[in-house]
mmCIF file of the C-alpha atoms, coordinates in Angstrom:
data_MODEL
# 
_entry.id   MODEL 
# 
loop_
_atom_site.group_PDB 
_atom_site.id 
_atom_site.type_symbol 
_atom_site.label_atom_id 
_atom_site.label_alt_id 
_atom_site.label_comp_id 
_atom_site.label_asym_id 
_atom_site.label_entity_id 
_atom_site.label_seq_id 
_atom_site.pdbx_PDB_ins_code 
_atom_site.Cartn_x 
_atom_site.Cartn_y 
_atom_site.Cartn_z 
_atom_site.occupancy 
_atom_site.B_iso_or_equiv 
_atom_site.pdbx_formal_charge 
_atom_site.auth_seq_id 
_atom_site.auth_comp_id 
_atom_site.auth_asym_id 
_atom_site.auth_atom_id 
_atom_site.pdbx_PDB_model_num 
ATOM 1   C CA . MET A 1 1   ? 23.633 -10.094 -14.797 1.00 0.00 ? 1   MET A CA 1 
ATOM 2   C CA . ASP A 1 2   ? 24.134 -6.820  -12.878 1.00 0.00 ? 2   ASP A CA 1 
ATOM 3   C CA . GLU A 1 3   ? 21.175 -5.771  -12.818 1.00 0.00 ? 3   GLU A CA 1 
ATOM 4   C CA . PHE A 1 4   ? 19.994 -9.761  -11.704 1.00 0.00 ? 4   PHE A CA 1 
ATOM 5   C CA . LEU A 1 5   ? 23.102 -9.408  -9.047  1.00 0.00 ? 5   LEU A CA 1 
ATOM 6   C CA . SER A 1 6   ? 21.964 -6.184  -7.417  1.00 0.00 ? 6   SER A CA 1 
ATOM 7   C CA . SER A 1 7   ? 17.961 -6.762  -7.714  1.00 0.00 ? 7   SER A CA 1 
ATOM 8   C CA . VAL A 1 8   ? 16.186 -6.611  -4.103  1.00 0.00 ? 8   VAL A CA 1 
ATOM 9   C CA . ALA A 1 9   ? 14.772 -10.177 -4.526  1.00 0.00 ? 9   ALA A CA 1 
ATOM 10  C CA . PHE A 1 10  ? 18.860 -11.681 -5.374  1.00 0.00 ? 10  PHE A CA 1 
ATOM 11  C CA . ARG A 1 11  ? 19.690 -10.068 -2.536  1.00 0.00 ? 11  ARG A CA 1 
ATOM 12  C CA . VAL A 1 12  ? 16.852 -10.525 -0.064  1.00 0.00 ? 12  VAL A CA 1 
ATOM 13  C CA . PHE A 1 13  ? 17.537 -14.622 -0.920  1.00 0.00 ? 13  PHE A CA 1 
ATOM 14  C CA . ALA A 1 14  ? 22.256 -13.767 -0.491  1.00 0.00 ? 14  ALA A CA 1 
ATOM 15  C CA . ALA A 1 15  ? 21.257 -11.976 2.777   1.00 0.00 ? 15  ALA A CA 1 
ATOM 16  C CA . ILE A 1 16  ? 18.614 -15.257 4.095   1.00 0.00 ? 16  ILE A CA 1 
ATOM 17  C CA . SER A 1 17  ? 20.797 -18.005 3.273   1.00 0.00 ? 17  SER A CA 1 
ATOM 18  C CA . ALA A 1 18  ? 23.721 -16.263 4.445   1.00 0.00 ? 18  ALA A CA 1 
ATOM 19  C CA . ALA A 1 19  ? 22.331 -15.704 7.573   1.00 0.00 ? 19  ALA A CA 1 
ATOM 20  C CA . LEU A 1 20  ? 21.392 -19.642 7.574   1.00 0.00 ? 20  LEU A CA 1 
ATOM 21  C CA . VAL A 1 21  ? 24.775 -20.833 7.097   1.00 0.00 ? 21  VAL A CA 1 
ATOM 22  C CA . LEU A 1 22  ? 25.767 -19.128 9.706   1.00 0.00 ? 22  LEU A CA 1 
ATOM 23  C CA . LYS A 1 23  ? 22.805 -20.471 11.823  1.00 0.00 ? 23  LYS A CA 1 
ATOM 24  C CA . MET A 1 24  ? 24.249 -23.574 11.074  1.00 0.00 ? 24  MET A CA 1 
ATOM 25  C CA . VAL A 1 25  ? 27.496 -22.401 11.804  1.00 0.00 ? 25  VAL A CA 1 
ATOM 26  C CA . GLY A 1 26  ? 26.584 -21.156 14.980  1.00 0.00 ? 26  GLY A CA 1 
ATOM 27  C CA . LEU A 1 27  ? 24.896 -24.406 16.190  1.00 0.00 ? 27  LEU A CA 1 
ATOM 28  C CA . ALA A 1 28  ? 28.495 -26.619 15.423  1.00 0.00 ? 28  ALA A CA 1 
ATOM 29  C CA . TYR A 1 29  ? 30.374 -23.931 17.560  1.00 0.00 ? 29  TYR A CA 1 
ATOM 30  C CA . LEU A 1 30  ? 27.357 -24.034 20.469  1.00 0.00 ? 30  LEU A CA 1 
ATOM 31  C CA . THR A 1 31  ? 27.392 -28.387 20.251  1.00 0.00 ? 31  THR A CA 1 
ATOM 32  C CA . GLY A 1 32  ? 31.860 -27.644 20.840  1.00 0.00 ? 32  GLY A CA 1 
ATOM 33  C CA . ALA A 1 33  ? 31.226 -25.137 23.512  1.00 0.00 ? 33  ALA A CA 1 
ATOM 34  C CA . VAL A 1 34  ? 28.650 -26.314 25.456  1.00 0.00 ? 34  VAL A CA 1 
ATOM 35  C CA . ARG A 1 35  ? 30.792 -30.013 25.580  1.00 0.00 ? 35  ARG A CA 1 
ATOM 36  C CA . GLY A 1 36  ? 33.305 -27.714 27.345  1.00 0.00 ? 36  GLY A CA 1 
ATOM 37  C CA . MET A 1 37  ? 31.536 -26.546 29.625  1.00 0.00 ? 37  MET A CA 1 
ATOM 38  C CA . LYS A 1 38  ? 30.188 -30.152 30.556  1.00 0.00 ? 38  LYS A CA 1 
ATOM 39  C CA . GLN A 1 39  ? 33.366 -31.097 30.126  1.00 0.00 ? 39  GLN A CA 1 
ATOM 40  C CA . ALA A 1 40  ? 31.994 -34.521 28.913  1.00 0.00 ? 40  ALA A CA 1 
ATOM 41  C CA . TYR A 1 41  ? 33.819 -36.019 26.063  1.00 0.00 ? 41  TYR A CA 1 
ATOM 42  C CA . PRO A 1 42  ? 32.444 -38.758 23.931  1.00 0.00 ? 42  PRO A CA 1 
ATOM 43  C CA . ASN A 1 43  ? 35.819 -38.937 22.138  1.00 0.00 ? 43  ASN A CA 1 
ATOM 44  C CA . PRO A 1 44  ? 38.453 -40.517 23.720  1.00 0.00 ? 44  PRO A CA 1 
ATOM 45  C CA . GLU A 1 45  ? 40.940 -38.590 21.783  1.00 0.00 ? 45  GLU A CA 1 
ATOM 46  C CA . ASP A 1 46  ? 39.575 -35.886 23.132  1.00 0.00 ? 46  ASP A CA 1 
ATOM 47  C CA . ALA A 1 47  ? 38.899 -36.325 26.503  1.00 0.00 ? 47  ALA A CA 1 
ATOM 48  C CA . LYS A 1 48  ? 42.599 -37.067 26.853  1.00 0.00 ? 48  LYS A CA 1 
ATOM 49  C CA . PHE A 1 49  ? 43.565 -33.535 25.115  1.00 0.00 ? 49  PHE A CA 1 
ATOM 50  C CA . PHE A 1 50  ? 41.305 -31.955 28.077  1.00 0.00 ? 50  PHE A CA 1 
ATOM 51  C CA . LYS A 1 51  ? 43.142 -34.439 30.348  1.00 0.00 ? 51  LYS A CA 1 
ATOM 52  C CA . LYS A 1 52  ? 39.316 -35.968 31.464  1.00 0.00 ? 52  LYS A CA 1 
ATOM 53  C CA . ASP A 1 53  ? 37.913 -39.554 31.196  1.00 0.00 ? 53  ASP A CA 1 
ATOM 54  C CA . ALA A 1 54  ? 36.257 -40.328 28.188  1.00 0.00 ? 54  ALA A CA 1 
ATOM 55  C CA . ALA A 1 55  ? 32.081 -39.935 28.971  1.00 0.00 ? 55  ALA A CA 1 
ATOM 56  C CA . GLU A 1 56  ? 28.616 -39.570 27.792  1.00 0.00 ? 56  GLU A CA 1 
ATOM 57  C CA . GLU A 1 57  ? 27.472 -37.209 25.641  1.00 0.00 ? 57  GLU A CA 1 
ATOM 58  C CA . HIS A 1 58  ? 25.946 -34.926 27.548  1.00 0.00 ? 58  HIS A CA 1 
ATOM 59  C CA . GLU A 1 59  ? 22.033 -34.229 27.074  1.00 0.00 ? 59  GLU A CA 1 
ATOM 60  C CA . LEU A 1 60  ? 21.908 -30.345 25.649  1.00 0.00 ? 60  LEU A CA 1 
ATOM 61  C CA . VAL A 1 61  ? 24.772 -31.873 23.486  1.00 0.00 ? 61  VAL A CA 1 
ATOM 62  C CA . ARG A 1 62  ? 22.521 -34.332 22.427  1.00 0.00 ? 62  ARG A CA 1 
ATOM 63  C CA . ARG A 1 63  ? 19.981 -31.426 21.716  1.00 0.00 ? 63  ARG A CA 1 
ATOM 64  C CA . ILE A 1 64  ? 21.775 -29.510 20.036  1.00 0.00 ? 64  ILE A CA 1 
ATOM 65  C CA . GLN A 1 65  ? 23.613 -31.523 17.831  1.00 0.00 ? 65  GLN A CA 1 
ATOM 66  C CA . ARG A 1 66  ? 19.940 -32.871 16.697  1.00 0.00 ? 66  ARG A CA 1 
ATOM 67  C CA . ALA A 1 67  ? 18.611 -29.432 16.212  1.00 0.00 ? 67  ALA A CA 1 
ATOM 68  C CA . HIS A 1 68  ? 22.169 -28.860 14.170  1.00 0.00 ? 68  HIS A CA 1 
ATOM 69  C CA . THR A 1 69  ? 21.111 -32.288 12.024  1.00 0.00 ? 69  THR A CA 1 
ATOM 70  C CA . ASN A 1 70  ? 17.701 -30.944 11.461  1.00 0.00 ? 70  ASN A CA 1 
ATOM 71  C CA . SER A 1 71  ? 19.520 -27.455 9.637   1.00 0.00 ? 71  SER A CA 1 
ATOM 72  C CA . LEU A 1 72  ? 21.688 -29.357 7.570   1.00 0.00 ? 72  LEU A CA 1 
ATOM 73  C CA . GLU A 1 73  ? 18.625 -31.043 6.384   1.00 0.00 ? 73  GLU A CA 1 
ATOM 74  C CA . ASN A 1 74  ? 16.645 -27.931 5.896   1.00 0.00 ? 74  ASN A CA 1 
ATOM 75  C CA . GLU A 1 75  ? 18.021 -25.022 5.208   1.00 0.00 ? 75  GLU A CA 1 
ATOM 76  C CA . PRO A 1 76  ? 20.428 -26.493 2.132   1.00 0.00 ? 76  PRO A CA 1 
ATOM 77  C CA . LEU A 1 77  ? 16.406 -27.053 0.333   1.00 0.00 ? 77  LEU A CA 1 
ATOM 78  C CA . PHE A 1 78  ? 15.544 -23.809 0.949   1.00 0.00 ? 78  PHE A CA 1 
ATOM 79  C CA . ILE A 1 79  ? 18.775 -22.270 -0.476  1.00 0.00 ? 79  ILE A CA 1 
ATOM 80  C CA . LEU A 1 80  ? 18.631 -24.194 -3.849  1.00 0.00 ? 80  LEU A CA 1 
ATOM 81  C CA . LEU A 1 81  ? 15.018 -23.812 -4.268  1.00 0.00 ? 81  LEU A CA 1 
ATOM 82  C CA . GLY A 1 82  ? 15.534 -20.023 -3.672  1.00 0.00 ? 82  GLY A CA 1 
ATOM 83  C CA . LEU A 1 83  ? 18.245 -19.379 -5.901  1.00 0.00 ? 83  LEU A CA 1 
ATOM 84  C CA . LEU A 1 84  ? 15.959 -21.651 -8.996  1.00 0.00 ? 84  LEU A CA 1 
ATOM 85  C CA . TRP A 1 85  ? 13.507 -19.345 -7.590  1.00 0.00 ? 85  TRP A CA 1 
ATOM 86  C CA . VAL A 1 86  ? 14.967 -16.024 -8.215  1.00 0.00 ? 86  VAL A CA 1 
ATOM 87  C CA . PHE A 1 87  ? 17.506 -17.245 -11.476 1.00 0.00 ? 87  PHE A CA 1 
ATOM 88  C CA . LEU A 1 88  ? 13.297 -18.082 -12.957 1.00 0.00 ? 88  LEU A CA 1 
ATOM 89  C CA . GLY A 1 89  ? 11.884 -14.382 -11.603 1.00 0.00 ? 89  GLY A CA 1 
ATOM 90  C CA . ALA A 1 90  ? 10.738 -14.054 -8.396  1.00 0.00 ? 90  ALA A CA 1 
ATOM 91  C CA . HIS A 1 91  ? 8.657  -11.383 -7.611  1.00 0.00 ? 91  HIS A CA 1 
ATOM 92  C CA . THR A 1 92  ? 10.490 -9.541  -4.639  1.00 0.00 ? 92  THR A CA 1 
ATOM 93  C CA . GLU A 1 93  ? 7.793  -8.897  -1.982  1.00 0.00 ? 93  GLU A CA 1 
ATOM 94  C CA . SER A 1 94  ? 7.233  -12.922 -2.378  1.00 0.00 ? 94  SER A CA 1 
ATOM 95  C CA . ILE A 1 95  ? 10.545 -13.744 -1.620  1.00 0.00 ? 95  ILE A CA 1 
ATOM 96  C CA . GLN A 1 96  ? 10.731 -11.441 0.600   1.00 0.00 ? 96  GLN A CA 1 
ATOM 97  C CA . ILE A 1 97  ? 7.923  -12.834 2.871   1.00 0.00 ? 97  ILE A CA 1 
ATOM 98  C CA . TYR A 1 98  ? 9.484  -16.424 1.968   1.00 0.00 ? 98  TYR A CA 1 
ATOM 99  C CA . ALA A 1 99  ? 12.437 -15.909 3.168   1.00 0.00 ? 99  ALA A CA 1 
ATOM 100 C CA . TYR A 1 100 ? 12.019 -13.851 6.399   1.00 0.00 ? 100 TYR A CA 1 
ATOM 101 C CA . THR A 1 101 ? 9.061  -16.064 7.450   1.00 0.00 ? 101 THR A CA 1 
ATOM 102 C CA . PHE A 1 102 ? 11.704 -19.636 6.732   1.00 0.00 ? 102 PHE A CA 1 
ATOM 103 C CA . PHE A 1 103 ? 13.912 -17.982 8.371   1.00 0.00 ? 103 PHE A CA 1 
ATOM 104 C CA . ILE A 1 104 ? 12.785 -16.670 11.826  1.00 0.00 ? 104 ILE A CA 1 
ATOM 105 C CA . ALA A 1 105 ? 10.419 -20.367 11.484  1.00 0.00 ? 105 ALA A CA 1 
ATOM 106 C CA . ARG A 1 106 ? 14.147 -22.246 11.218  1.00 0.00 ? 106 ARG A CA 1 
ATOM 107 C CA . VAL A 1 107 ? 15.785 -19.721 14.418  1.00 0.00 ? 107 VAL A CA 1 
ATOM 108 C CA . LEU A 1 108 ? 12.454 -20.566 16.537  1.00 0.00 ? 108 LEU A CA 1 
ATOM 109 C CA . HIS A 1 109 ? 12.910 -24.134 15.510  1.00 0.00 ? 109 HIS A CA 1 
ATOM 110 C CA . SER A 1 110 ? 16.532 -23.852 17.184  1.00 0.00 ? 110 SER A CA 1 
ATOM 111 C CA . VAL A 1 111 ? 15.919 -22.842 19.862  1.00 0.00 ? 111 VAL A CA 1 
ATOM 112 C CA . ALA A 1 112 ? 12.732 -24.691 20.476  1.00 0.00 ? 112 ALA A CA 1 
ATOM 113 C CA . TYR A 1 113 ? 14.838 -28.014 20.034  1.00 0.00 ? 113 TYR A CA 1 
ATOM 114 C CA . ILE A 1 114 ? 17.827 -26.673 22.154  1.00 0.00 ? 114 ILE A CA 1 
ATOM 115 C CA . PHE A 1 115 ? 15.584 -25.789 25.167  1.00 0.00 ? 115 PHE A CA 1 
ATOM 116 C CA . LYS A 1 116 ? 12.370 -28.666 24.780  1.00 0.00 ? 116 LYS A CA 1 
ATOM 117 C CA . LEU A 1 117 ? 9.566  -26.095 23.933  1.00 0.00 ? 117 LEU A CA 1 
ATOM 118 C CA . GLN A 1 118 ? 7.492  -28.273 23.012  1.00 0.00 ? 118 GLN A CA 1 
ATOM 119 C CA . PRO A 1 119 ? 4.612  -27.639 20.702  1.00 0.00 ? 119 PRO A CA 1 
ATOM 120 C CA . TRP A 1 120 ? 6.906  -24.394 19.387  1.00 0.00 ? 120 TRP A CA 1 
ATOM 121 C CA . ARG A 1 121 ? 9.396  -26.621 17.698  1.00 0.00 ? 121 ARG A CA 1 
ATOM 122 C CA . THR A 1 122 ? 6.377  -28.114 15.793  1.00 0.00 ? 122 THR A CA 1 
ATOM 123 C CA . LEU A 1 123 ? 5.299  -25.471 15.179  1.00 0.00 ? 123 LEU A CA 1 
ATOM 124 C CA . ALA A 1 124 ? 8.052  -23.355 13.950  1.00 0.00 ? 124 ALA A CA 1 
ATOM 125 C CA . TYR A 1 125 ? 9.128  -26.868 11.727  1.00 0.00 ? 125 TYR A CA 1 
ATOM 126 C CA . THR A 1 126 ? 5.446  -27.291 9.949   1.00 0.00 ? 126 THR A CA 1 
ATOM 127 C CA . VAL A 1 127 ? 6.044  -23.249 9.699   1.00 0.00 ? 127 VAL A CA 1 
ATOM 128 C CA . ALA A 1 128 ? 9.239  -23.526 7.837   1.00 0.00 ? 128 ALA A CA 1 
ATOM 129 C CA . SER A 1 129 ? 8.086  -26.612 5.806   1.00 0.00 ? 129 SER A CA 1 
ATOM 130 C CA . LEU A 1 130 ? 5.173  -24.600 3.978   1.00 0.00 ? 130 LEU A CA 1 
ATOM 131 C CA . CYS A 1 131 ? 7.541  -21.916 3.148   1.00 0.00 ? 131 CYS A CA 1 
ATOM 132 C CA . LEU A 1 132 ? 9.415  -24.830 1.607   1.00 0.00 ? 132 LEU A CA 1 
ATOM 133 C CA . ILE A 1 133 ? 6.607  -26.110 -0.252  1.00 0.00 ? 133 ILE A CA 1 
ATOM 134 C CA . GLY A 1 134 ? 5.400  -22.996 -1.354  1.00 0.00 ? 134 GLY A CA 1 
ATOM 135 C CA . MET A 1 135 ? 8.659  -22.186 -3.148  1.00 0.00 ? 135 MET A CA 1 
ATOM 136 C CA . SER A 1 136 ? 8.423  -25.483 -4.325  1.00 0.00 ? 136 SER A CA 1 
ATOM 137 C CA . VAL A 1 137 ? 5.518  -24.801 -5.831  1.00 0.00 ? 137 VAL A CA 1 
ATOM 138 C CA . GLN A 1 138 ? 6.553  -21.389 -7.314  1.00 0.00 ? 138 GLN A CA 1 
ATOM 139 C CA . VAL A 1 139 ? 8.869  -22.612 -8.863  1.00 0.00 ? 139 VAL A CA 1 
ATOM 140 C CA . LEU A 1 140 ? 6.920  -25.340 -10.511 1.00 0.00 ? 140 LEU A CA 1 
ATOM 141 C CA . LEU A 1 141 ? 4.539  -22.680 -12.115 1.00 0.00 ? 141 LEU A CA 1 
ATOM 142 C CA . ILE A 1 142 ? 7.205  -20.191 -13.309 1.00 0.00 ? 142 ILE A CA 1 
ATOM 143 C CA . ALA A 1 143 ? 8.655  -23.420 -15.111 1.00 0.00 ? 143 ALA A CA 1 
ATOM 144 C CA . PHE A 1 144 ? 6.616  -25.012 -16.581 1.00 0.00 ? 144 PHE A CA 1 
ATOM 145 C CA . ALA A 1 145 ? 4.643  -21.611 -17.547 1.00 0.00 ? 145 ALA A CA 1 
ATOM 146 C CA . HIS A 1 146 ? 7.208  -20.955 -20.650 1.00 0.00 ? 146 HIS A CA 1 
# 
């Protein structure tokens, strides 16, 4: 087990998974930070706490929330597939390519979502989705090869 945990494939997977979680948590905190900067609190208890009137959610906050929701829908899939693939014996170079590409694409997707950058948002989403499809195929190939 020590050999597995110290393998480059597992360490790359673990590092990218942790970085994705930090990105997701960062988007959650960014939601609150921007809400505070814009001083628009849709929840009455928050408005009361900050001594403001309840207001509609600011457009930038809504965009960050949608980027966060998209992250919550897609990035756990990477973590699950990556874990399965590493357990089944992923090749180090293969998981590195998929993991780094997925991470970069997901960071770019969030940035493009927040800053309204089309077609870059769609392109980043597509690249990340292709990584998930490729990882799924790799898991299936290894699972059915034995």
